[in-house]
N, C-alpha and C positions, 0 to 999 in steps of 0.2 A: 816712525821717526823720519822727519823730513817730507812726509807724504800725507795728504789728506785722505781720509777714508771715503770712498765713493758711496753714493746712495745705492741701495741694493733692491733688486726686484724681489728676491727671496731671502728671508733670514737664513743665516748659515745652517741652523739646525734643520731647515726644511730640505737641505740637499743631502740625501742619504747615500753614503759610500758603500753600503751593503745592499745586495739584491733584495728587493721586496718580495720576490717569489722565486723559488728554486725549481728548475725543470731541466729536461734534457736540452741539448743544443738545438737551435732552430735549423732552418733549411739552408742548403747551399745556394749559390747564385750562378745562374746560367751565363756562359761566356758567348757573346754574339760576334766574336772576332775582335781580338785585341782590346777586350774590356776588362782584362784581369786586374789592371791598375785601379779600376773603379771598384771592383768586387772586394779587393783586400781592405780598402779603406772603409767601405760600408760595413764589412764584417767587424773590423776593429772598433768602429764607433758603436755598432750594435751591442758589442760585449763590453762597453765602458759602463760600469754599473750606475754611477750617478746620472749619466746622460740617458741611459735606457729607462731608469726609474722615472725621470722627468717626462720623457717622451711618452711612456706608457700611461702616465697619469692624464694625458691629454690637456694639460694646463694651457699649453700654448694655443692649440687649435680652438679651444673654447672661447678665447678672447681675441683671436687673430682677426683683424679687419683688412688685411692686405688683399688687394685686388690682383689676380693673376698669380704668377709664380711666387711661392714662399718656401724657402729651403727647410725651415723648421717644420712646416706642415708636411712636406715631402718626406723628411726623415722620420717624423712621427708615424706616418702611414707605412713606411718601409720597415721600421723596427717591429711594429705590431705584426706586419705580414710575415716577416722572417720567423719571429719567435712563436707565433701562434699557428703557423701553417703545418698541415699534416703531410705536405709534399716533401720529397727529398731535396728538391731544388725549385727555386722560383726565379722569375725574370724581374730585375730591378728596372722595370719599364719606365716609371715616372722620372727616375734619375737620368736614364739614357735619353729620354725625350727632351728633357730640359737642360741638357749638357751645356749649351751655350750660355745659359743664365748663370751657371755655376762658375764657368771660366771661359772667356772668349777664345782662349788659345786651344781649347779642347775640340778635337774633330772626331766625330764618330767613325770608327773603323781604323783609326790610327793609334798605334801604341804611344802612350804618354807616360809621364813619371808619376808614380804613386804619391810621392811626397808633395809634388805640386798640386795634385788633386786633393790631398788632405788639407793643405793650406787654403785652397780656394773654397773647399766645402765649409771649413770653419768660418771663413770670411763671409760666405753667403749666409750662414746661420746667424752670424753677428748682424748683418744687414737686416735680416728678417726680424730679429728681436728689436732692433732700434726703430724700424719703421712701424712696428706695432705698439711702441710705447713712446709717443712723441714728446712726452715730458722729460724723457731721459736724454741727456746730451752727451754722455760719455760711454764709449764702448766697454769700459771696465765694469759697467753695471749689468751687463747682460748675463744670462744663465750660462752662455758659452764661456765667457771670461771667468765666471765664478767657478767653473769646472776646470777648464784648461789653462786659465790665465794666471800669470805670476808677474813679478817685477824684478828686473835686473838693476843692480846698482853699479854705476861706473864711478870710480874714484881716481881722479888725476892728481898726482902729487908733484909740486914744483921741486926739482932737485936742487934748486938754488936756495930757497928760503923755507922749504918743507910745507908751504901752504897747500891745502887740499880743496878741491872742487868736486862736489858730488852731483850726479845727475841720475835720473831714474827712467826706465823704459819698460813699458808693458810688453809681454810676449805670450804667445799661445803655444809655441814649440821652440826647441833649442836645436840648432844645427851644429854638429861637432866635426872638427877637422881631425881625421884619423891618420894623416900621413906621418906625423911625428909622435913618438912615445905612445903608440897605440896598441900595446899588447893587451890592455884591458880597459874597460869603461872607466874604472876609477882613476887610472893614470891619465886618461884623456881629460877627465873632469878636474883633476889636480892641476894639470897644465893650464886649463882655462882660467882658473882662479888665481894663478901665480902672477904677481905684478910683473909687467914688462915695460921696458923703456920705449917711449915713442920714437919712431924713426924720424929722420930729418925732414921727411916730406910732410909730417904732421906738425904744423906750426902751433906752438903753445906760448901765449903771452900771459904771464902771471899777473893777476889783478892785484896782488899784494905787493910784490917787489917791482912790478912794472917792467920786468925783463922778459925778453923772448928767450926762455931758458929751456934746458933739457927737462923732461918730465917723464914720470912713469904712470902707467894706467893699470888698474886692477878692477876686474869685473867679477861680481859675486851675485848670487841669488839673494835678493832682498826680501821678497815675499814668495814663498813656495806655492806652486799651484796644487790643487787637489789631485789633478791628473797631469803627470809630467810626460811629455812627448819628446823623444830624442831622435834626431836623424843623424846617422853615421854617414858622413859625406863619402860616397863611394865613386863619384865622378871626379877625376883629377882635373882641377880648374885650368891647368896649363895644356894638357894633352887631350883631355876628354875621355881618356881610357878609364876602364873600371878598376878600382882598387879592391882586390879580391882577398885581402888579408883577413884572417879571423881575429876578431876583437872579443875577448872574454867579457861577459856581462852577468851580473848576479841575479838571482831570483828576488832577493831583497836588497834594496839600495838605501843607505843612510845619506840623506841630503845635508845633514848638519855641517860636515866639513867644508861644504861649498857655499854656505850661507854668509851673509854679511856679519851676523852674530853667530860665531862658532861655539859659543857656550850654550849650555842648556841640554834639554832632553834630546835624544836622537829623533830625527824626522824620517821615519821608516816608510819606504814605498815598496809595493809589491808588484812584480811583473805580472801583467795579465794579457798582453798581446804583443806579437812581433810581426813585422813584414820582412819577407826574404825575396831577393831578386836573383833569379837564375839566368845566366847569360854572359857572353863575353864582353859586351859593351852595355852602357847604361841607356842606349837609345833603342835597344831591342831586347828580346828575351821574354821572361815570364815572371810574374809576381804571384806569390802565394803567402798565406799567413797562418799563424798559430794563435789560438785564442782560448782563454779559460772561460767556460760557460758558467751559468749561475749554479750548476751542481758541483762546482769546484774542480771539475776535471778538464784537462787540456785536450784540444782537438786541432788536427791539421785541416785547414780549410783551403782547398785548391779548387776554385770555381764551384762546380756542381757537387764535388765530393766533400764530405765532412767525416773524418776518421779519427777515432780515439788515439791518443799518443801519451807519452809520459814527459815529465819535466826535464829529464836528462836529454831527450831528443830535442826539446825546445831550446835548451841552453847550449846545444852543440851546433846551432845554425850560424851561417854567415849573415847576421842580422843587418838590415838596412834601417828599419824604424823600430823603436822600442817604446812601449807604452807602460808606464808605471802609475799605480794609484796609491795615494796616501792611505 
């Protein structure tokens, strides 16, 4: 509705949301000094079933013609190395070596933000896909967007004549403000999709009544992603201090109440990975993650160590990033 379906590289039925093979968890990742922010994102992506299935199939590398650095080829080799290694821990050497190609702001040996590394990694994978398929002009056609991507709908309503203007924006992740009404993830999401009046600094001129009128804006998920990545913003944008409050999050999340179309069947997502930050400020400290392996069991992944844990431990964390799969 209101949007054209993009050309696709893979038919939807070729993207498998279930693990193609079930096995014990793979290796931990060595920390070479302030590289924990890299390790947690690599582990969460490694245990993203549709991405791992695609990378393990080697479909990308078999057709890749990119010269030099390719993030998709790098991730393909990394995921295979982690899941197939008999070692307890491996070094993500290729990722560390090409850090500047992933994001210019990253400097080896300096603590960085895991969320920023996730965004840059997904963007680098997008660029790799687009450069290998020159006939494709839209980022929404890549395997990255087919897994992580969705569309937001923004509806602005003129409060003078009730005319509406709809616009759409693609996303690979959603960042959530947890300062207000943040006792649980559901309350945060409810607040996000509640219509809010535009403040006076946001000028709105209605194309129907031709007035510069007051208006409200409502943002909803218009097309849900296969994998929903949520960032609970823990850095206060005014003071820079860390927001350490506990925000309750469920193992299973129904996206239907937050969609443009709230009618119909539930859109259930299952939690499969989280990232946790330990430390007093967002500029220092330590990142670790919890992920569900292909055997269906949860593991705490703290750099080199990979230890069994239960869902109650996972749900009791002060989460920073949440990964849900449809």
